[in-house]
C-alpha positions as CSV (number, residue, x, y, z in Angstrom):
1,M,-28.2,107.6,-152.0
2,E,-30.3,104.7,-151.0
3,R,-30.3,102.1,-148.1
4,P,-32.1,99.1,-149.0
5,N,-32.5,95.8,-147.4
6,R,-34.8,94.6,-149.9
7,R,-34.6,95.3,-153.9
8,A,-36.7,93.9,-156.6
9,K,-34.3,95.0,-159.3
10,S,-30.6,96.3,-159.2
11,G,-30.3,100.1,-158.9
12,V,-34.0,100.5,-158.9
13,R,-36.1,102.1,-156.0
14,A,-39.6,103.6,-155.8
15,S,-40.1,107.2,-155.0
16,G,-42.3,108.2,-152.4
17,R,-45.2,110.0,-153.2
18,S,-47.1,111.5,-150.1
19,P,-47.1,115.5,-149.9
20,R,-48.0,117.4,-146.9
21,P,-48.4,121.2,-146.3
22,R,-45.5,123.1,-145.3
23,A,-46.0,124.0,-141.7
24,G,-44.1,124.3,-138.2
25,L,-41.2,122.0,-137.6
26,L,-40.6,119.0,-140.1
27,A,-39.2,116.0,-139.6
28,V,-37.4,112.6,-140.3
29,A,-35.1,110.5,-138.3
30,S,-31.5,111.6,-137.7
31,A,-28.8,109.3,-138.1
32,L,-25.2,108.9,-137.4
33,L,-22.4,109.0,-139.6
34,L,-20.3,106.9,-142.2
35,L,-21.2,103.1,-141.1
36,A,-24.0,104.0,-139.4
37,A,-26.2,105.9,-142.1
38,A,-30.1,106.4,-142.2
39,C,-31.7,103.8,-144.3
40,K,-33.0,105.5,-147.4
41,S,-35.2,103.3,-149.4
42,S,-38.8,103.6,-149.7
43,S,-38.6,99.5,-149.3
44,G,-35.7,99.6,-146.8
45,P,-35.6,99.4,-143.1
46,P,-37.5,101.9,-141.1
47,Q,-35.6,105.6,-140.6
48,G,-35.6,105.5,-136.9
49,T,-33.7,108.1,-134.8
50,S,-29.9,106.5,-134.5
51,S,-28.4,106.5,-131.0
52,G,-25.3,104.8,-129.8
53,R,-21.9,104.9,-131.5
54,V,-19.8,102.5,-133.5
55,D,-16.4,101.6,-131.9
56,F,-14.4,102.4,-134.9
57,G,-11.1,101.9,-132.9
58,S,-12.0,98.3,-132.8
59,L,-12.6,97.7,-136.5
60,P,-9.5,96.0,-138.3
61,A,-6.8,98.3,-139.4
62,A,-5.9,97.9,-143.1
63,P,-2.7,95.7,-143.8
64,S,-2.0,98.3,-146.4
65,R,-3.8,101.5,-147.4
66,A,-5.3,102.0,-150.7
67,P,-3.0,104.2,-153.0
68,A,-3.8,108.2,-152.3
69,V,-5.6,110.1,-154.7
70,A,-3.8,113.3,-155.7
71,S,-5.3,116.6,-157.4
72,P,-5.6,117.4,-160.1
73,L,-7.2,114.1,-161.7
74,R,-7.7,113.5,-165.5
75,T,-9.1,110.9,-167.3
76,E,-7.8,108.9,-170.4
77,G,-10.8,106.8,-171.8
78,T,-12.2,104.7,-168.9
79,K,-9.0,105.4,-166.8
80,M,-8.5,107.9,-164.1
81,M,-5.0,109.2,-163.9
82,G,-3.1,111.2,-161.0
83,P,-0.8,113.9,-161.4
84,D,2.3,111.4,-161.7
85,G,0.8,109.8,-164.9
86,E,-0.2,106.6,-162.8
87,E,-4.0,105.2,-162.9
88,V,-5.8,105.6,-159.5
89,R,-9.1,104.7,-158.1
90,F,-11.4,106.2,-155.5
91,L,-11.7,103.4,-153.1
92,G,-13.8,104.5,-150.1
93,V,-16.8,105.3,-148.2
94,N,-19.6,107.6,-148.0
95,V,-19.7,109.6,-144.8
96,Q,-22.9,110.5,-143.2
97,G,-23.9,113.7,-141.2
98,F,-24.1,116.6,-143.6
99,Q,-26.9,115.4,-145.9
100,F,-29.7,115.4,-143.4
101,S,-32.0,118.5,-143.1
102,N,-34.7,120.0,-141.7
103,D,-36.9,123.3,-142.8
104,Q,-34.7,125.7,-140.9
105,G,-31.3,123.8,-142.3
106,S,-30.8,124.0,-138.6
107,S,-28.1,121.8,-136.3
108,Q,-30.9,121.8,-133.8
109,P,-33.0,118.4,-133.8
110,D,-36.8,118.6,-135.3
111,Q,-39.6,116.6,-133.8
112,C,-38.1,113.5,-135.3
113,G,-34.6,114.1,-134.6
114,R,-33.7,115.2,-137.9
115,T,-30.8,117.8,-137.9
116,W,-27.3,117.9,-139.8
117,H,-24.5,116.9,-137.5
118,E,-20.8,116.5,-138.2
119,P,-19.4,112.8,-138.9
120,T,-18.7,110.9,-136.0
121,I,-16.0,108.8,-137.8
122,T,-12.7,110.8,-137.8
123,A,-10.3,111.0,-140.9
124,E,-7.6,109.4,-138.6
125,Q,-9.8,106.3,-138.1
126,L,-10.8,106.3,-141.8
127,A,-7.2,106.4,-142.6
128,R,-6.5,103.4,-140.2
129,L,-9.0,101.6,-142.3
130,G,-7.2,102.2,-145.4
131,F,-9.8,104.3,-147.6
132,N,-8.4,107.0,-149.7
133,T,-11.6,108.7,-150.9
134,V,-14.7,110.1,-148.8
135,R,-17.8,110.8,-150.9
136,L,-19.4,113.6,-149.0
137,P,-23.2,114.3,-149.2
138,I,-24.5,117.4,-148.3
139,A,-27.7,119.2,-148.3
140,W,-28.7,122.3,-150.3
141,A,-31.2,122.7,-147.6
142,N,-28.4,123.4,-145.0
143,L,-26.2,125.4,-147.8
144,E,-29.1,127.9,-148.4
145,P,-31.7,127.6,-145.7
146,Q,-33.5,130.8,-147.0
147,P,-34.6,131.6,-150.7
148,P,-32.3,134.1,-152.4
149,E,-33.3,137.4,-153.0
150,K,-33.3,139.5,-156.4
151,G,-31.2,142.8,-156.2
152,S,-31.9,145.8,-157.7
153,D,-29.3,145.0,-160.5
154,G,-31.1,141.7,-161.3
155,S,-28.4,139.6,-159.6
156,F,-29.4,137.0,-156.9
157,V,-28.2,137.7,-153.1
158,H,-27.7,134.4,-151.4
159,H,-27.8,133.7,-147.6
160,W,-25.5,130.9,-147.1
161,G,-25.4,128.9,-144.0
162,E,-22.2,129.6,-142.7
163,D,-22.2,127.3,-139.5
164,F,-22.8,124.6,-141.6
165,L,-20.1,125.4,-144.2
166,K,-17.6,126.1,-141.3
167,A,-18.3,122.3,-140.2
168,I,-17.7,121.1,-143.7
169,D,-14.6,123.3,-144.0
170,D,-13.2,121.6,-141.0
171,Y,-14.1,117.9,-141.8
172,V,-12.6,118.4,-145.3
173,A,-9.4,120.0,-143.7
174,S,-9.0,117.0,-141.4
175,L,-9.4,114.4,-144.5
176,Q,-6.7,116.2,-146.4
177,K,-4.3,116.1,-143.5
178,Q,-4.9,112.2,-143.6
179,H,-4.2,112.3,-147.6
180,I,-8.0,111.2,-148.2
181,A,-9.7,112.7,-151.2
182,T,-13.0,114.2,-150.8
183,I,-15.8,113.9,-153.4
184,L,-18.6,116.5,-152.8
185,D,-22.2,115.5,-153.5
186,I,-25.6,117.3,-153.5
187,A,-27.6,115.0,-151.9
188,Q,-31.3,114.3,-151.6
189,F,-33.6,111.4,-150.3
190,Q,-37.4,111.6,-151.1
191,W,-36.6,115.4,-152.0
192,S,-37.1,117.7,-149.0
193,S,-38.6,118.3,-145.8
194,A,-41.7,119.6,-147.7
195,F,-42.8,116.1,-148.0
196,R,-44.1,113.3,-145.6
197,G,-44.2,109.8,-146.2
198,V,-40.8,108.4,-146.0
199,N,-41.7,106.3,-143.1
200,P,-45.2,105.8,-142.1
201,Q,-44.1,103.7,-139.1
202,N,-42.1,106.5,-137.7
203,R,-44.6,109.5,-137.3
204,N,-44.3,110.0,-141.2
205,C,-41.1,111.8,-141.1
206,E,-40.1,113.7,-144.2
207,G,-37.5,113.7,-146.8
208,F,-34.3,115.7,-146.8
209,G,-31.6,117.4,-149.0
210,M,-33.5,119.9,-151.2
211,P,-34.7,123.3,-149.7
212,A,-38.3,123.0,-148.8
213,W,-38.3,126.7,-150.3
214,L,-38.3,125.4,-153.5
215,N,-41.7,123.8,-153.4
216,P,-44.1,126.1,-151.6
217,N,-47.0,124.2,-153.3
218,A,-46.2,120.9,-151.8
219,G,-49.0,120.4,-150.0
220,Q,-50.9,119.9,-153.6
221,E,-48.0,118.0,-155.2
222,T,-46.1,114.8,-155.2
223,I,-42.5,114.0,-155.1
224,A,-43.0,112.9,-158.8
225,D,-44.3,116.1,-159.6
226,V,-41.5,118.5,-158.1
227,M,-38.9,116.2,-159.4
228,C,-40.4,116.6,-162.9
229,E,-40.2,120.2,-162.5
230,F,-36.9,120.4,-161.5
231,M,-35.7,118.0,-164.2
232,S,-37.7,120.6,-166.7
233,N,-36.1,123.7,-165.0
234,K,-39.4,125.4,-164.0
235,A,-39.6,127.4,-160.9
236,E,-42.9,127.2,-158.7
237,P,-45.0,130.6,-158.6
238,G,-43.3,132.6,-155.9
239,V,-39.7,130.9,-156.1
240,P,-37.3,133.8,-157.3
241,Q,-34.7,131.7,-159.4
242,S,-34.8,128.4,-161.6
243,P,-33.9,125.2,-160.1
244,W,-30.8,124.7,-162.5
245,E,-29.7,128.3,-161.9
246,G,-30.1,127.6,-158.2
247,L,-28.0,124.7,-158.2
248,S,-25.5,126.1,-160.4
249,D,-25.0,129.2,-158.0
250,V,-24.6,126.3,-155.1
251,W,-22.0,124.8,-157.0
252,K,-20.4,127.8,-157.8
253,M,-20.2,128.8,-154.1
254,L,-18.7,125.4,-153.4
255,G,-16.2,125.8,-156.2
256,Q,-14.9,128.9,-155.1
257,R,-14.5,128.0,-151.4
258,Y,-12.9,124.5,-152.1
259,R,-10.9,124.7,-155.3
260,D,-7.9,125.7,-153.7
261,Q,-7.8,122.8,-151.4
262,P,-5.8,119.7,-153.1
263,G,-8.0,117.4,-151.1
264,V,-11.3,118.0,-153.0
265,V,-10.7,116.5,-155.9
266,A,-14.4,116.0,-157.7
267,A,-18.1,117.2,-157.9
268,D,-20.9,114.7,-157.8
269,T,-23.4,117.1,-159.5
270,L,-26.5,115.7,-158.1
271,N,-27.2,112.3,-156.2
272,E,-29.8,110.1,-157.8
273,P,-31.5,112.6,-160.1
274,F,-33.6,110.1,-162.3
275,F,-36.4,109.0,-160.2
276,V,-38.7,110.8,-162.4
277,Q,-40.9,109.6,-165.2
278,P,-39.5,109.9,-168.8
279,T,-42.9,111.1,-170.0
280,C,-42.4,114.2,-167.6
281,P,-43.0,117.1,-169.8
282,G,-40.0,119.3,-170.5
283,L,-37.5,116.5,-169.0
284,D,-34.0,117.6,-170.1
285,F,-31.3,115.5,-168.4
286,A,-28.7,116.4,-170.8
287,G,-29.5,120.0,-170.3
288,L,-29.3,119.7,-166.6
289,F,-26.0,118.1,-166.7
290,K,-24.5,120.5,-169.2
291,T,-25.8,123.6,-167.1
292,V,-24.5,122.6,-163.6
293,G,-21.2,120.8,-165.3
294,Q,-20.4,124.2,-166.9
295,A,-21.1,126.0,-163.7
296,I,-18.5,123.8,-161.8
297,R,-16.0,124.0,-164.6
298,D,-16.1,127.6,-164.7
299,V,-14.9,128.0,-161.3
300,A,-13.2,124.9,-160.2
301,P,-11.3,123.7,-163.5
302,N,-9.4,121.3,-161.8
303,W,-12.2,119.1,-160.4
304,L,-13.6,115.9,-162.0
305,L,-17.2,116.0,-162.7
306,I,-19.1,113.1,-161.9
307,F,-22.5,112.4,-163.5
308,E,-25.1,109.8,-162.4
309,Y,-26.8,107.4,-164.8
310,R,-29.2,104.5,-164.8
311,P,-28.2,102.5,-167.8
312,D,-31.3,101.0,-168.2
313,K,-33.4,104.1,-168.3
314,N,-30.7,106.5,-170.4
315,Q,-32.2,106.2,-173.8
316,A,-36.0,106.8,-172.3
317,F,-34.2,109.9,-170.5
318,G,-32.6,111.2,-173.8
319,L,-29.1,110.7,-172.6
320,N,-27.4,109.2,-175.7
321,S,-24.1,111.1,-175.3
322,P,-21.8,112.0,-172.5
323,P,-21.8,115.7,-171.3
324,P,-19.7,117.9,-173.2
325,F,-16.5,118.1,-170.9
326,D,-13.1,116.3,-170.7
327,N,-12.2,114.5,-167.4
328,E,-15.8,113.5,-166.4
329,M,-16.9,110.3,-164.7
330,Y,-19.7,107.7,-165.2
331,E,-21.7,106.8,-161.6
332,I,-24.1,104.3,-160.9
333,H,-25.7,103.0,-157.6
334,V,-25.9,99.2,-157.0
335,Y,-28.2,97.7,-154.6
336,S,-28.8,94.0,-155.6
337,P,-29.9,90.9,-154.2
338,S,-27.4,89.0,-155.7
339,W,-23.9,89.1,-157.4
340,D,-25.5,87.9,-160.7
341,D,-28.3,90.4,-160.5
342,A,-25.5,93.2,-159.7
343,Q,-23.0,92.0,-162.4
344,S,-25.7,92.4,-165.1
345,F,-26.5,95.8,-164.2
346,M,-23.1,97.1,-163.8
347,S,-21.9,95.3,-167.1
348,S,-24.7,97.5,-168.8
349,G,-23.1,100.7,-167.0
350,W,-19.7,99.6,-167.8
351,D,-20.7,99.0,-171.7
352,Q,-22.0,102.6,-171.9
353,A,-19.0,104.0,-170.0
354,Q,-16.7,102.3,-172.5
355,Q,-18.7,103.7,-175.5
356,W,-18.4,107.3,-174.0
357,K,-15.1,107.0,-172.8
358,M,-15.3,107.5,-169.1
359,P,-14.1,105.9,-165.9
360,M,-16.9,104.7,-163.9
361,L,-17.7,105.2,-159.9
362,V,-20.1,102.8,-158.2
363,G,-21.0,105.6,-155.9
364,E,-23.1,103.6,-153.6
365,F,-23.4,99.9,-153.0
366,D,-24.2,98.1,-149.6
367,G,-22.0,94.9,-149.8
368,F,-25.4,92.7,-150.5
369,A,-26.9,93.7,-147.1
370,N,-30.3,91.9,-148.2
371,A,-28.3,88.6,-149.1
372,S,-27.0,88.9,-145.6
373,I,-30.2,88.9,-144.2
374,Q,-31.3,85.7,-146.1
375,G,-28.3,83.9,-144.7
376,E,-26.6,83.9,-148.3
377,D,-22.9,84.4,-148.7
378,W,-22.6,88.1,-148.9
379,R,-18.9,88.3,-148.3
380,G,-18.3,86.0,-151.1
381,M,-20.3,88.2,-153.5
382,T,-18.8,91.4,-152.3
383,K,-15.5,89.7,-153.1
384,D,-16.6,89.0,-156.5
385,M,-17.7,92.6,-156.9
386,L,-14.7,93.9,-155.9
387,D,-12.5,91.9,-158.0
388,W,-14.7,92.5,-161.0
389,M,-14.5,96.4,-160.5
390,K,-10.4,96.0,-159.6
391,E,-9.9,94.2,-163.0
392,R,-11.8,97.0,-164.7
393,G,-10.1,99.9,-163.1
394,I,-13.7,101.1,-161.8
395,S,-13.7,103.0,-158.5
396,W,-16.2,102.5,-155.4
397,T,-17.6,104.3,-152.5
398,L,-19.4,102.2,-150.1
399,F,-22.8,103.4,-148.6
400,P,-22.5,101.1,-145.5
401,A,-25.3,99.5,-143.1
402,G,-24.6,99.7,-139.4
403,N,-27.4,102.2,-138.0
404,K,-29.9,101.4,-135.6
405,A,-33.0,101.2,-138.1
406,Q,-30.8,98.7,-139.9
407,A,-30.2,96.8,-137.1
408,A,-33.7,96.4,-136.3
409,A,-34.1,94.7,-139.6
410,G,-31.5,92.3,-138.8
411,I,-28.6,93.8,-141.2
412,G,-26.2,94.3,-138.4
413,R,-26.3,90.9,-137.0
414,A,-26.1,89.3,-140.5
415,Q,-23.6,91.6,-142.0
416,P,-21.0,92.4,-139.1
417,L,-19.1,95.5,-139.5
418,D,-15.7,94.3,-138.8
419,Q,-16.4,91.5,-141.8
420,L,-17.6,94.1,-144.0
421,I,-14.4,96.4,-143.4
422,Q,-12.2,93.3,-143.8
423,T,-13.9,92.4,-147.2
424,L,-13.6,95.6,-148.7
425,Q,-9.7,95.8,-147.8
426,Q,-9.0,93.1,-149.7
427,G,-10.4,95.1,-152.7
428,F,-7.8,97.7,-152.4
């Protein structure tokens, strides 16, 4: 999940690399909600503490809602099909609040205001705006604030964050009442609260998403180091469980908890897993996707499995074939300075999705926020992008601008939220 306002290349961002010792309360700016999300790019606007509220009631209602997405879903080549045999698309937004985390996995703000919180936008408001899907980023750090313990029989005992899960329960249930599908997504930005350097202009607040206890040696490591460890399934000394086994157990818990809720339709296995060098020793994307995908499929067989890719890096990462599952989806994130740039990047992804016979999801894009700051025709670019996706049956979920930090960078003025929503509604 990235929130750029400057991007040299489509779908590309740099990873921060400033480690810090683990001690005391950690920090990163807190943020609002959907349409008021924290910026999440090392080249993006500063991550300030979000304040104020968007008046969602004043936003334009959709002339007609996007067709509902019902469970169970299945895929036929590059098409996603509903239970009645009709082709459907995810047409929605990312809703913010549950992906933010601090060392404690707590809803109490730390020194930078970092904490998880319930989304401010309601399911009723989302329905009024016409969307049929929410991609719901959630933090492993909040799901499991403390490391698991190994029992006498060799199995692992997990201590799940029940307050956090109850908040997710309530929000997912509210979406289901409005016939809005939920995609669960394990999110991370700058890995975890074990690392500083997200934004030197804001007290060097930390990353979020992954548990800080995964990396007790963070003071001697970089984010690139720990991502390499994760992608090669290497646990640090003192961590009781391997990374892939731990993530698999998280997904098993989520699958068992939500598999009987028809509104939860898909698992987005891991947000932006690819910010690691292809030269990382033991790097095994295919192994990670197979391991985690199988863990989800074992407990939630009706869920669509979503795997994120970087089409310009897949060969270097050893990704030469799709994961060995049916009913799976090819995801990319698109943050581009222009439609020409985005189209080139998306076309390469679409070519591979067709080759692998997978529907495609643009899980994050920003409606050409950078172009809006430059005074360019961001609405025309967004309309072209939406038309291009509609012609191909490609799904999308916006990661929108609108928070205090982005407003300070000029995005809020150059890309008014009502205009952004109206433009998206034309793409249903």
